[in-house]
KOLLUM-982817 format. One record per atom (N, C-alpha, C): residue in one letter; x, y, z. Coordinates in steps of 0.2 Angstrom, whole numbers, plus 5000, padded with zeros to 4 digits. Layout:
KOLLUM-982817
AXYZ...
This chain:
KOLLUM-982817
M536550885557M536150915551M536550925545I537150945546I537550965540I537750895537A537850845541A537950775538A537350745534K536750765537K536150745533K536050775527S536250845527S536150885521S536650865516F537250845518F537750825513F537550755510A537250715514A537050645512A536550655506Q536150705507Q535550725502Q535850755496R536250805497R536550845491R537250845491P537650795490P538350795491P538750835486L538450835480L538750875474L538750955476L538150975479L538151045480L538651065486F538751025491F539251035496F539951035493I540050985489I540750985486I540851045482L540351065478L540451125474L540551195478I540251195484I540351245488I541051245491L541251185493L541951185495L542451205490A542351185484A542851195478A542851275477A542251305477A542151375476A542451415481I542451395488I542751435493I543551435492L543751375491L544551365490L544751405484R544351405479R544551445473R544551515474L544051535478L543951605480L544551635484V544751595489V545251615493V545951615488A546051565484A546651565480A546651625475A546051645472A546051705468A546151765471I546051775478I546151835481I546951835483Y547151775486Y547851775488Y548351765483S548251725478S548751705473S548851755468E549151805469E549351855464E549951835460G550151875456G550751855452G550651795447Y551151765445Y551051705440Y551451645442L551151585440L551551525442L552151505438M552151525432M552651505427M552651555422H553151555417H553251605412H552651605407D552351545405D551851535400D551251565402D551051555408D550351575410D550251655410H550851685411H550751765410H551051795404F551651775402F551951805396F551651785389L551451725389L551151695383L550351705382V550051725388V549351735388V549151805390V549251825396V549051885398V549451945395E550051945394E550452005391E550252005384S550251955380S550051955373S549351985372S548851955375S548151975374S548052045377A548352065382A548252135385A548552185381S549052165378S549452215373S549052225367W548752175364W548252175358W547652225360A547352215366A546852255368A546952325368D547652345370D547852415370D548152435364G548052395358G548252415352G549052405350N549352365354N550052345353N550152275352D550752255351D550852185350D551552165354Y551452155360Y552052155365Y552552095362N552252045360N552751985358N552951985351N552652035347N552852045340N552551975336W551951955338W551751885335W551351895329L551051955328L550651965322L550951985316S550751965310S551051975304S551152055303W550652095304W550752165303W551252195307S551252175313S551752195318S552452185316Q552552125313Q553252105310Q553452155304E552952165300E553052205294E553152275296K552852305301K552852375303K553552385307T553752335311T554452345314T555052325310G554852285305G555452255302G555852195305K555552175311K555852125315K555452055313F555752015309F555451955307F555751895311R555251855313R555451795317R556051755314T555951735308T556451705304T556351725297G556951725293G556951745286G556751815285Q556551835280Q556351905278Q555651915277T555251875279T554451885279T554151865285P553551895287P553251875293P553151805294T553251775300T553151705301T552751695308P552351645308P551951635314P552351615320H552251645326H552551615332H552251555334P552751505336P552451435337P552051435343T551451455343T550951455349T550251445346N549851435351N549151425349N548751485351L548451525347L548151585348L547451585351F547151525351F546451525353F546351545360Y546751515365Y546651535372Y546851615373P547451635370P547551705371P547051755368S546751725363S546151765359S545551775364L545451725368L544851725373L545051785378H545651785380H545851835385H545851905381Y546051915375Y545951975372Y545252005372L544751955371L544051975372L543952005379Y544151965384Y544051985391Y544352055392F544952075390F545252135391F544952195387I544652175381I544252225378I543652245382G543352195385G542752205389G542852245395V543352225399V543552265405V543752335404D544152345398D544352415396D543652455394A543252425391A542652455389A542152485395I542252445400I541852465406I542252515411G542852525409G543252575413G543652545418M543652475418M544152445423M544852445421D545252495423D545952495420D546452485425N546352455431N546852445435N547052365434P547652355432P547952285430P547752235436R547952255442R547852205447R547052185448E546652235447E545952225448E545752175442Q545952195436Q545852155430Q546052085431M546652075434M546852005435M546451965441L546252005446L545851975451L545151945448I544851985444I544251965441I544351905436L544951905433L545151845428L545251785432R545551795438R545751735442R545051705445L544551745446L543951725449L543551685443I543551715437I543251685431I543551615430H544251605430H544551545430H544351495435G544351525441G544151475447G543451455447F542951495445F542351465445F542151425439F542551445433F542551395427F542751325429S543251325433S543551255435S543051215439L542451245442L541951205445L541651155441I541651175434I541351125429I541751065429V542351065430V542851005431V542550965437V542450995442V542250955448V541650925447A541150965444A540450935443A540450875438L540850885433L540850825428L541250765431A541750775434A542150715437A541650685442Y541350715446Y540850685451Y540250645447R540050675442R539450645438R539750585434I540250585431I540550525428I540650465433A540950485439A541050435444A540350405446N539850455447N539250435450N538850395445S538950405439S538550365434S538850295433L539450285434L539750225434L539850185440G539850215446G539950175452G539450195458G539050245457G538650265462G538950325467R538650335472R538750395476R539450395480K539650335482K540350335486K540950355482P541050325476P541650345472P541550415469A540950435468A540750505466A540950555471V540850545477V540950585483V541750595483L542050535483L542850535484L543150575478T542850555472T543150595466T543050665467G542350685469G542250755469G542650795474V542650765480V543050795486V543850805483L544050755480L544750765478L544850815472M544450815468M544450865462M544350935465A543950945471A543851005474A544451035478S544850985481S545251005486S545950975485L546150945480L546850915480L547250985480A547850975484A548251035487A548451085481W548551055475W548851105470W548251125466L547651105466L547151125461L546851195462P546651215469P546351285469P546851335466I547451335468I547951385466I548051385458I548151325456I548251315448I547651325444S547051315447S546451325443S546251405442V546551445446V546351515446V546851555441H547351515439H547851555435H547751525427Q548151565423Q547951555416Q548351495413I548251435415I548651385413I548251335409I548451335402I547951305397I547851235399E548351195402E548351125403E547751115408V547551165412V547051155417V546351185414F546451235411F545851265408F545451215403S545951175399S545651135394S545351065397I545351055403I545150995406I544350995406A544051055407A543351055407A543051035400P543151055394P542951025388P543150955387L543750935390L543950865389L543450815393L543350835399L542850795403L542150795401A541950855398A541250855394A541250805389F541750795385F541850745380F541750675383S542050665389S542050595392S541350585395W541050645398W540450635401W539850615396V539850645390V539450635385V539450555383L540050535382L540150465381L539950415386T539950435393T539850395398T539050395399K538750455399K538050455400K537550425395N537750425389N537350405383N537550345379T537150315376T537350265371T537650295365W538050265362W538450295357W538150295350T537650345350T537250355344T537650405340T537350415334T537650475330T537650535333K537150555336K537050625340K537550625345T537550575349T538050575355T538750585353L538950545347L539650555345L539850615342I539350655339I539450715336I539550765342I539150765347I539150805353I539850795356A540050735357A540650715360A541250745356G541150735350G541750765345G541750835346I541250875347I541250945347I541650965353W541550935359W541950945365W542650925364L542850875361L543550855360L543850905355G543450925350G543750975346G543951045349I543451065354I543651125358I544251115362A544251055366A544851045370A545551045366T545451015360T546051015356T546251085353G545751125352G545851185350G546251235355L546051215361L546451245367L547151225368R547251155367R547851125368R547951075363F548451085358F548451045352F548650975354Q549050955359Q549250895361Q548650845363L548050875365L547450835367L547150805361G547350815355G547150775349G547350705350V547850695354V548050625355V547550585358M547150615362M546550585365M546050555360G546050595354G545550575349G545850505346I546450495345I546750435343I546550375348G546650395355G546450355360G545750325360I545250375358I544550355359I544450305353V544750315347V544750265342V544950195344I545550195347I545750125350I545250105355A544950145359A544450115364A543850095361F543650125355F543050095352F543250035349F543850025346F544049955343F544049905348I544249915355I544249865360I543449855362Q543049895362Q542349885364Q541849875359I541949885353I541449875348I541749815344S541349755344S541549695340S541449705333D540949735330D540849745323D541249795321K541749775317K542249825314K542049875310K541449865306K541149915302K540849965306V540449945311V540149995316V540750035319W541250005321W541850035324W542150095319A542150075313A542450125308A541950185307Q541350165307Q540850225307Q540850265313K540850235319K540750285325K541450325325S541950295324S542650325324S542650385319A542350375313A542350425308A541850485310I541350465313I540850515315I541150565321I541450535326I541750575331I542350615329G542750575324G543350615321G543150675317V542650665313V542450725308V542250775312S541750765317S541550815322S542050855325A542550815328A543150845332A543550885327I543650865321I544150895317I543750965314L543150965313L542751025311L542751075316V542651055322V542651105327V543351135329F543851085329F544551105330F544651165324S544451145318S544651195313S544351265314L543751265317L543351325318L543751365324T544151335328T544551365333T545151395330Q545351375324Q546051395322Q545951435315V545651405310V545651435304V545451505303P544851525306P544751605306P545251645308T545651635313T546151675316T546751665311D546951605309D547451595304D547351635297L546751635295L546651665289L546651745290F546451765295F546451845297F547151865298V547551825301V548251855303V548751835297W548651775295W549151745290W548951735283G548351735282G548051725275G548051645273E548251605278E548251535276E547951495282P547651435281P547351395286P547951355290F547851345296F548251305301F549051335301A549151395300A549751425300A550151415307Q549751435312Q549951425319Q550151355321L549751305319L549851235320L550451215317K550551235310K551151215307K551751235311A551751305312A552351335316A552451295323Y551951285326Y551951245333Y552251175332I552051145327I552351075326I553051075324D553251125319D553951125317D554351145323Y554151195327Y554551225332Y554751165337N554151125339N554251075345N554651015342I554651005336I555050945333I555750975333S555951035331S556551055330S556951075337N556551095342N556851125348N556651085354S556351025354S556150985359S556750965364D557350965361D557950945365D558151005370N557951065368N558151125372N557751135378Y557251095380Y556851095386Y556951035391P556751035397P556850985402P556650915399Q557150875399Q557150805396Q556850755401G556950755407G556650705412G556950635410N556450585412N556650525410N555950485409A555950415408A555350385407A554950385413L555150395419L554750395425L554550465427T554750515424T554550585426T553850585428Y553350565423Y552650575424Y552350525429L552650475430L552450425435L552550455442F553050495443F553150525449F552750585450V552550625445V552150675445V551450655447I551150595443I550550575445I550450545452L550950515455L550950485461L550950545466A551350595465A551350655469A550750695470L550450705464L549850755463L549150725465A549150655465A548450625465A548350595472A548550635477A548450625485A548750555487P549450555487P549750505490P549650495497P549650425500P549750365497P549250335493L548650365493L548050345489L548250345482S548650385479S548750385472S549050325470F549450285474F549750225472F549150175470Y548650175474Y548150125472Y547750155467F547650215466F547250245460F547550225454L548250235454L548650215447L548550145446F548550105451F548550035450F547850015447G547250045450G546650035448G546450055441Y546750115440Y546650145433Y546950105427L547550075429L547850035424L547549965423K547349945429K546949875429K546349875425S545949935425S545349945422S545349965415W545849955411W545949985405W545449965400R545249895401R544649875396R543949895399K543849885405K543149895408K542949975406Y543450015407Y543250085406Y543750115401A543750075395A544150095390A544150165387W543450195387W543350255384W543650315389L543750295395L544150345400L544850335400V545050265400V545750255401V546150255395I545950235390I546450225384I546550295381P546050345380P546250415378P546750445382S546650445389S547050475394S547750445394L547750375394L548350335394L548750355388A548450355382A548850375376A549150445376F548750495380F549050555381F549650555385V549650515391V550250505395V550850475392L550650425388L551250395384L551550435379F551150475376F551350525371F551850575374H551750605380H552150645383H552750615386T552650545388T553250515391T553750495385L553550485379L553950475374L554250535371F553950595371F554150655368F554750685373P555250705370P555850735374P555650785379N555250835377N555150895381N554650875387K554850865393K554450845398K554450895404Q553850925404Q553650975410Q553050955414E553150965420E552650935424E551850945423R551751015421R551151035419R550851005413F551250975409F550950945403F550450885404I550550855409I550150795411I549550805415L549450865417L548850885421L548150865418P548050865411P547350845409P547250775410A547750735411A547650655412A547450645419L547650685424L547550675431L546850655433P546350695431P545650685433P545350615431Y545650585426Y545450515424Y545750465428I546350475431I546650435436I546250435442V546050495444V545650505450V544950465450I544650485444I543950455443I543950375443V544350345438V544450275438V544650245444G545150275447G545450255453G544950245459S544550305459S544050305465S543550245463L543350235457L542850185455L543150115458V543750105456V544050035458V544150035465W544350085469W544450085476W543750065479H543250075477H542550055480H542349995477Q542649965472Q542349905470Q542749845473I543349845475I543749795478I543749795485E543649745488E543649735496E544349735498R544449775504R545149775507R545049765514N545649765517N545649765525N545449835527K544849835531K544549905533K545049945536T545449925541T545949965545T546449995540L546649955535L547149975531L546850035526S546250025524S545950075520S545850135524K545650135530K545550195534K546250235535V546750195536V547450225537V547650255530I547550225524I547750255518I547350325517I546650315518I546250375516I546450435521T546450415528T546650465533T547350505531S547850465530S548450495529S548450535522S548150505517S548050545511S547750615512F547250615515F546850685516F547250725521L547650695526L548050735531L548650765527I548950725523I549550755519I549250815514N548650795511N548450845507N548250915510L547950905516L547750965520L548351005522I548850975524I549451005526I549751045520L549651025514L549951055508L549451105506L548751095506L548251135503L548251205506V548351215513V548251275516V548751325513P549451305514P549951355512P549951365504F549751315500F549751325493F549151375491T548651365494T548051405492T548151475494L548551495499L548651555502L549251595499S549551555494S550251585492S550251615485S550651665484S550751695478S551451675475K551551685469K552251675466K552451725461N553051745461N553351795456N552951865457T552851875464T552451945465T552952005466S553651985467S554052045468S554052095462Q554152055456Q554152095449Q553452135448L552952095450L552252125449L552152185453R552352185459R552252245464R552752295462A553352285459A553752335457A553452375451M553252335446M552952365440M552252405442D551852375447D551252415449D551452475453F551952475457F552152535460F552352585455I552752575450I552952625445I552352645441R551852605440R551252625437R550852685441M550852665448M550552715452M550852785453E551552775452E551952845452E551752885447G551552855441G551252905436G551852935431D552452925432D552952965428D553452915424L553152855423L553652815419L553752835412G554352845410G554552855403G554752795400S555352765402S555552695400S555952675406F556152605406F556552585412F557052535409L557552525413L558152485412L558052425417Y557952365414Y557852305418Y558452265419V558752255425V559352225426V559252155429Q559452105426Q559452035428Q560152015431T560152005438T560751995441T560951915442D560451875443D560551805444D560251755439S559751775436S559451725432S559051765427N558851735421N558451765416N557751775418C557451835417C556751845418C556551905414L555851905413L555551965409L555152005414P555152075412P554752115416P553952105414P553552095419P552852095418P552552165416R552652185410R552452255409R551752265409F551352215409F550552225410F550452265416Y550752255421Y550652285428Y550852355428C551252385423C551452455423C551052495418D550652455415D550152485410D550452525405N551052505403N551452545398N551852495393W551752495387W552052445382W552652485378S552852535381S553452565378S554052525378T554552535374T555152495374T555552505380Y555952455382Y556352465388Y557052425386T557552435390T558152405389T558352355395F558752305393F558952255397F559752265399A559952235405A560652235407A560752175411D561352145410D561452085414D562252085415I562552025417I563252025419I563652045413N563452035407N563852045401N563752125398T563352165402T563252225399T563852275401D564052315397D564452375398D564052435400V564052445407V563552485410V563652555407F564252585407F564352655405F564252655397G564352605393G564252605386G563452605385Q563152565389Q562352565388Q562052635390R562352665395R562152735397R562252785391R562852775388R563052825383R562552815377T562352755376T561852735370T561252765372H560952755378H560352785380H560352865378C560852895380C560852965379C560952995372L561352955368L561552985361L561152945355D560852885356D560552855351D559752875351S559552905346S558852935345S558352875345K558552815343K558152755343K558052725350V558352745355V558352715361V558052765366E557552755370E557252795375E557652795381V557852855384V558152855390V557752835396P557952785400P557552765405P557552815411N557052815415N557052855421N556952815427Y556952745426Y556952695432Y557452645430I557752615435I558152555434I557852505439I557652445437I557352395441I557852335441F558052315447F558552265448F558152205450V558252145447V557952085449V558452025450G558451995456G558951945457G558951925465D559551905467D559551875474D560251895476S560751845476S561351855480S561851905476H561751925470H562151975467H561852045466L561252055469L560952115469L561452175471G561752165477G562152215480G562752245475E563052195472E563652215468E563452245461F562852225459F562552255453F562352325454V562052335460V561852405462V562452455463N562952425466N563552465467N563852485460E563852435456E564152455449E563752505445F563152505446F562752555442F562752625446K562852625452K562852685456K563552725454E564052685452E564652715449E564552745443N564052725439N563952755432N563352795431Y562852795436Y562352835436Y562252885442E562452945441E562552995447E561953015451S561353005447S560753025450S560352975453M560652915453M560252855455M560052855462E559352845463E559152855470E558652795471Y558752765477Y558352715479Y557652735480V557152695478V556452705479V556152655484V556152595482V555752535485V556052475483Q555952415487Q556052355485Q555552305488F555452245484F554952195486F555252125486G555152095491G555452025492G555051965489P555351915488P554951855486P554451825491G553951795488G553451765493G553651695496R553251675500R553351605503R553451545498L552951545493L553051495489L553651495484D553851555483D554551565479D555051535483R555051555490R555651535494R555551455495F554951425496F554951355496F555151315490L554951345484L555151305478L555951315477H556151375479H556951385478H557251335483Y556951325489Y557351275494Y557351205491I556851185488I556851115486I557151105479N557251165475N557551155469N557951215467P558551235471P558851295471P559251305464S559451255461S559751265454S559351285449H558651275449H558251295443H557751345445L557551355451L557051405453L557351455458Q557651505455Q557951565458Q557451605462I557651635468I557351685471I557451745467K556851785467K556951855464K556651905468R557151945471R557052005474R557052065470T556652115470T556552165465T556652235469M557152275466M557352335469M557252395463V556952445465V556752505461V557152565462Y557552585457Y557852655458Y557652695453K557752765454K557452815450K558152855448I558152875441I558652915439I558352975435D558753025434D558553085431D558953085424P558553075418P558853075412P559253135410S559053195412S559353255410S560053265414I560053235420I560753235423I561153185420E560953125419E561353075416E561653085409C561253125405C561453145398C561753215397A561853245403A562053315402A562753325399N563153285400N563853295398N564053255391F563553225388F563653185382F563553225376D563953215371D563753245364D563853185359I563553205353I563553155348I564153125346K564753155347K565353135345K565553075349Q565253065355Q565453015360Q565052945359L564552945354L564152885353L564552825352H565052825348H565552775347H566152775350S566152815355S566852825359S566752785366N567352755368N567352725375N567552775380E567652835379E567952885383E567352915387P567352915394P566852945398P566853025396P566253055398P566153125396P566553165401S566753225399S567153265403S566753305408
């Protein structure tokens, strides 16, 4: 009966599967997957909603604090404010209805992202169904619903994933309809929204112009259609950027200029990879060993499905040539490889036994990875430490001690945007304590938070020698995903265990006087 129902309404069953996986991921996958999805999205927007500016991104914040990013005048931070601004509206909304628990706010936000990603599954299915019928559509839909990495990454605030929905809407409009003026305007709207979310997706606009050139023999018609979709995309992109730029900086495209300047100047400061970096990423993420055939079919069909292949291929080539190579950058292109790969897979006859072996092994490997990924959290030890302090209700300020690697405290979870201080291997512990007590510009901490792994013990002992009231409170260990990633890449992905200690500022500062502010002598 289930098989019959699936045959009648495959998309509904695929969406139910996708929804269940994303619901589970939203519940179990707390924390954040990488720096950007939390600190450049959640922390910034939540602090704005609370009347602060955690990152000091806004012009009036720089003027108020006197902390300018460069030079002596307020300068835009090299980021795209469109996506964080959407989160700002979300946090304003949940604050307005009285939902003030950060973990509850993030659960709802993960659920919103997870269910929003169902649009991606539906559009990928419909594109494949429109071009090749039910069989390639089902394969595409099932993979977009359940590729091992998709449920967990879909519920987090990763702009490369969030921007896929308007990107596929752009491709679906071009697939479903003849390329009339109306169709091109609507497609341009979706491309403009996608580019407004992720600047680099504008490369796909160049790609679609090339695709039109390949598929339209009359070059006058080609120029007209390219102009229509281009103007539509640029106008909508401008609407996502210019109002904010004028409000914050008083000039259009200020953030875009800063973003381009920064990435050109600092591209060498990020992972460089090599020419094959994204090839390996594609093969690893698109259900191997089936991914090898998908990639072959995708490249083979560059002319037949030019409006799907050329824009996404241009995007891949752009990132391949640009020095800064990070795995997540290429995620918007992966649905196109799955869609076109599925189409070609069902168009070419192969040995049936070999095909079954490839499909079975691909889904088996995917299932083995899907279950632990979907049930895993990352970077939760810092989250739980900050949430614990919030629930204690007595936070004044804290000292954040990095023992093994650089990391930032997720202050969103302690619901406190007050200033805090850092310490690491280069810190003069006693000198910092003296400054805490005697410098009126620095708030004396009442918590010390240690984050690290192998050097935690020696750091704790050193601080105990300098803080007589230091008392152990609680500790939180890394999750399974943190341990797994550290195991496969120990040099770049450090384990982070978090220990919380409490100190009494009145005891720590009792024997200091102002004469000792610039002295290296301990108090008597």
